[in-house]
N, C-alpha and C positions, 0 to 999 in steps of 0.2 A: 506490500502499499505505500502511494505515495500521499505526504502533508503539505499541502501550501498554505502559505502564511504570507501577511504585507508586516512586515518588521520594520519600524522610523532607527534607523538607525545614521548615526554620525551626518545629520540635518537631511538626510534623504530617504525615502521609501523605498525598500527593497522588496522583492519579491523573492519568499526563501519556499526554496522544496526541502524534502527529508524524506530518507526510505531507509529503511531496515533498523537493525540494533545490532548490537556492541561497540565497541570503539570507534568514537568519533571520527570521521573522514570527510574534510572538506574538498569539491571536487570544483574546481575553476574553469569555465566556459570559454571558445576559442571568439577569434573576432578581429581585432575587435569592433563593437557597434552593436553587434546584434545580440539577442536573447542565448539565454541557457541552452545547448543543443546537445547536452552530454548524458541526457536519462537513459540509451543504449547502454554506456559505460557504468552508470552508476549499478545499472541489473546485474553488472558481471561481479559486485564488491558487496552491496547492501545486505548478502546474506551471509555476510560476516563482519559485516561496519554498518553504524548508524550514517548513511552518506549526507550530507548537507550539500547543495547548490545552490546560487540564485544568480536572479539578472543583474548583471554590472549595473550602478545608476548610469541613468541616459540609454539603456537597453533593454530590449523585451517589455516586462510586465513592470519595470522600474520606473520612479520617475527622471523626470528631466530636469536634474538637479546638476548642474556643474558645480565646482570643477572637476572636467574629467582627464586626472592626470593619476600618474602610480603612486605619487604620497596618499593622494585622497584615498586609492582605493585600497591601500594597504590600512588606512585606517580605516577603512568599510568593514574589512573582514577582521580586524581588532573588533571593531565594535559588535558584529556579528557574533565573536566567539565569547567576549564577555557577556553578553545579553545571552546566550546557550548555555551559560556556568561551565565553562569547559577550561580546564586549566591548562591544556594542550591537544593538539589533534593530529594525522599523520594529514599532509598537505599533498593534493596531486592537480593537474592541471592539463588541458590539451589546446594543443597548438599557443597562442596567443594566452590563453592560462596558464601554460606552462613555465611559459615567461613569468608571468605574472604570481606562478607558486614558487619559483625560483626568488624574485626578489622579494617575496614575503618571507622566504626561509631565511634569506640572510636578513633582514632587517629584526626580526622575531625568532631569531634563531633557538630560543629556550622555549618557544611555545611548539615547535615542529618535532615531531616523533620521527618524520620519514618523507621524505621527497618523492611525490612520481612523477615524472617530467614526459611528458607524453608529445611527440612531433612538434616538440619547441623549434624554434630559429636558432636560438643559442647568442652569445654577447657578441654579434658580429654585425658590421654592417658592409659584407665583402661582395664586390661588385660582379664576382665570378658566381657567387650563389645567388648573385638575385637574377643573373645570363641564364644559369640552369633554370632557375623557378619559371623564369618567362618562357624558355624554351619548350618546357614541358607543358603549358599552359597552350600556347599556340599550335601544340602536335596534338592535342586532346587527350593529354592522356592523367587530367585530373578529373575526379568524377563529380558534376557541380549538382548541387544541391539547394533548395528555398533552406534557407533556416531565417526566413520573416523579415520582417522590414530592418534597414539599414540605417544608424544614425550618421549620418557621413560626418556631422560636426564631432562627437564623440569618436570615432575610430581615426579622424584625423590630428585631435590632441591624447589620445592612449598615445599612438605610435610616437610623438611628437617628446612625450613625456618620458618614454622609454628609451629612445636613440639617446636622450639626454644622460640618462642613468648609466647604460653601456657605458659612457665615457667618462666615468668617475673614478679619478688616477687610484681610487686605494680597491677597485672591483675585485682585482684578480687577487690580490692578497687576501681579500675577504673569504671569496672563494675558497685558495690554499687552505686557510686555516677552519673552513666551517664543518664542523665534526659530525653535520647531520646525514646518515646514511641516505642516499640519493640514488634512485633509479632511471635511467633516462634511455626510453626506448624510442625508434622509427621503425617506419615500414620500408622494407626493401625497394618498394615502386613507389614511393612519394615521390614526386617532382621536385621537393626541398632535399638540397644535398643533407645529409645527416653528419657530417662531420665536425660540425659544431657541438653538436650533443656527446661526441664522443670526446673531444677537448676539455668539454665539462665534468665528464664520467672521471680522465685521469687526473682531472687536476684537484677536485674534491675527496680526500681522504678518504672517504667511506664511499666514493662513487662506482656505479656498475652502469656499463652500458650493453644494452641490448637489440638486435638489429631481426623483426620478424620479418621472414622473407615473404612474398608475397603478396604481402600488405600494402594498402597505399594510405594518407594521410589519416582517413578514418580506421585507425586500425582494427576498430570492434566492426566494423561492416562485411571484412570476408573472413578476418580469424579473432572471432571473439575468443573460443577456448582457449585458442593458445595465448590470447594476450591476458586472459584472466588464470592462468595456469602463470605464466609471466609474472603478475603481479601479485597474486599470492603466495608463490614463492619465496620470492624476494621478502615480503612481509612477515613470513611465518620463520623466518631465518632468521630474523631481528628479536625472536622472543628468548 
């Protein structure tokens, strides 16, 4: 069963979803600028965890409440954690959500039990990476989905904030010092090159990198059981 609620957090009204029972796990959606699209992924985890999801501010059914930046999003996540009375949680994200999950992990390390980073872009703005991504789009190798309305302003401002964040002078030092167990997973057929994720896994002391061969960007679409096994095996090994 999925519970839906509107929560007043950090000056915004957030649409929050919760399912399952067990240790808490936060799941952050991609985009940016669209609402939550990770219900199928939550379904792979909520037999073992209580999974929380929410539409990021300006997206989906959450309020159109600027500013749309990484610092505000970090405060939204912390506000939701406090509101739910949680001392900490596993933090997971897909695509843009994986990038947000990484930023939250470095910002609130003491609150994160483990990081699940799925199909993220890494902390880079590399020309060859962008060229490979654009080539994949032009060749029609990306599965196109309608994830609902796009808030162009939110997308633009969130991405601008992210590009500023990856230029922080101490970022790589903080990654290398971060003790949180972290799993980085990419699909072998994703048009987004996976090397930035492999770099992050090698940089973090407890990082691990996995490729699900044959999977695209939406890993659960075609390889749900394999993805589920990969995630649960990693989390089980932490106990």
